[in-house]
C-alpha positions in Angstrom: -84.2 173.5 81.4 -84.7 177.3 81.3 -82.0 179.8 82.3 -83.8 180.6 85.6 -83.9 177.0 86.7 -80.3 176.5 85.6 -79.3 179.5 87.7 -81.2 178.2 90.7 -79.4 174.9 90.4 -76.1 176.7 90.1 -76.9 178.7 93.3 -77.8 175.6 95.1 -74.6 173.9 94.0 -72.6 176.9 95.4 -74.5 176.7 98.7 -73.8 173.0 98.9 -70.1 173.6 98.3 -70.0 176.2 101.1 -72.0 173.9 103.4 -69.7 171.0 102.7 -66.7 173.2 103.6 -68.3 174.4 106.8 -69.2 170.8 107.8 -65.7 169.8 107.1 -64.4 172.5 109.4 -66.6 171.2 112.2 -65.7 167.6 111.5 -61.9 168.3 111.6 -62.4 170.0 115.0 -64.6 167.1 116.2 -67.4 169.6 116.8 -70.2 168.4 114.6 -72.2 168.3 117.8 -72.5 172.1 117.8 -75.0 171.8 115.0 -77.5 170.6 117.7 -77.0 173.7 119.8 -80.1 175.9 119.6 -77.7 178.9 120.0 -76.4 178.0 116.6 -79.6 176.9 114.9 -81.7 180.0 115.7 -79.3 182.7 114.5 -78.5 180.7 111.4 -82.1 180.2 110.3 -83.1 183.8 111.3 -80.0 185.2 109.6 -80.7 183.4 106.4 -84.3 184.6 106.3 -83.3 188.2 107.0 -80.6 188.1 104.3 -83.2 186.7 101.9 -85.7 189.4 102.8 -83.1 192.1 102.2 -82.2 190.7 98.8 -85.9 190.6 97.9 -86.2 194.4 98.5 -84.6 195.0 95.1 -84.6 191.7 93.3 -83.5 193.1 89.9 -80.4 194.7 91.4 -79.7 191.6 93.5 -80.0 189.4 90.3 -77.8 191.7 88.3 -75.1 191.6 90.9 -75.4 187.9 91.5 -75.1 187.1 87.8 -71.5 188.4 87.8 -69.2 185.4 88.1 -66.8 187.3 90.4 -69.5 188.0 92.9 -70.5 184.3 93.1 -66.9 183.2 93.5 -66.2 185.9 96.1 -69.3 184.9 98.0 -68.3 181.3 98.1 -64.7 182.0 99.0 -65.7 184.6 101.6 -68.1 182.2 103.3 -65.4 179.5 103.5 -62.8 181.9 104.6 -65.0 183.3 107.4 -65.9 179.8 108.5 -62.3 178.8 108.8 -61.4 182.0 110.6 -64.2 181.5 113.1 -63.1 177.9 113.7 -59.5 179.0 114.3 -60.9 181.4 116.9 -62.7 178.5 118.5 -66.1 179.9 117.4 -67.5 176.6 116.3 -71.1 177.7 117.3 -70.8 180.5 114.7 -69.6 178.0 112.0 -72.7 175.9 112.9 -74.9 179.0 112.5 -73.5 179.5 109.0 -74.4 175.8 108.3 -77.9 176.4 109.5 -78.2 179.5 107.4 -77.0 177.6 104.3 -79.5 174.8 105.0 -82.3 177.3 105.3 -81.3 178.9 102.0 -81.3 175.4 100.4 -84.7 174.7 101.8 -86.0 178.1 100.4 -84.4 177.2 97.1 -86.1 173.8 97.1 -89.5 175.5 97.6 -88.9 177.8 94.6 -87.6 174.9 92.4 -90.8 173.0 93.2 -92.8 175.7 91.6 -94.0 177.5 94.7 -93.4 181.1 95.7 -90.5 181.9 97.9 -92.1 181.9 101.4 -90.0 184.9 102.5 -91.4 186.9 99.6 -94.9 185.9 100.6 -94.4 186.9 104.2 -92.7 190.2 103.2 -95.5 191.1 100.9 -98.1 190.3 103.6 -96.3 192.5 106.1 -96.0 195.4 103.6 -99.7 195.1 102.7 -100.7 195.0 106.4 -98.6 198.1 107.2 -100.2 200.0 104.3 -103.7 199.2 105.5 -102.9 200.5 109.0 
């Protein structure tokens, strides 16, 4: 396994850990049903796509930052802390949105691991090319 693939599996593992923590928050509050709320699904999916598109604006810088262990640990810890804080404030819909965002990220990661191009990158490039032609 090459370094890139190993890194993608590591990133997926971190996302799965964060997702497990968020699902546990919803389970403990007996609010797993909020995952079925479109008001959680839509912002979670769109939010993940927007974050991915922003990261792809400068992939080298993003990669350089993400390779720092402290950044990865802080991202995981921050995600879990935000989810727990939202749950304490009875914002289970926001916790569910985080779950959908993480699931979207994992889906994108799966596409890349299968050898295909990141769909967000493809769309972003098509939009940029279209705006240049106008």
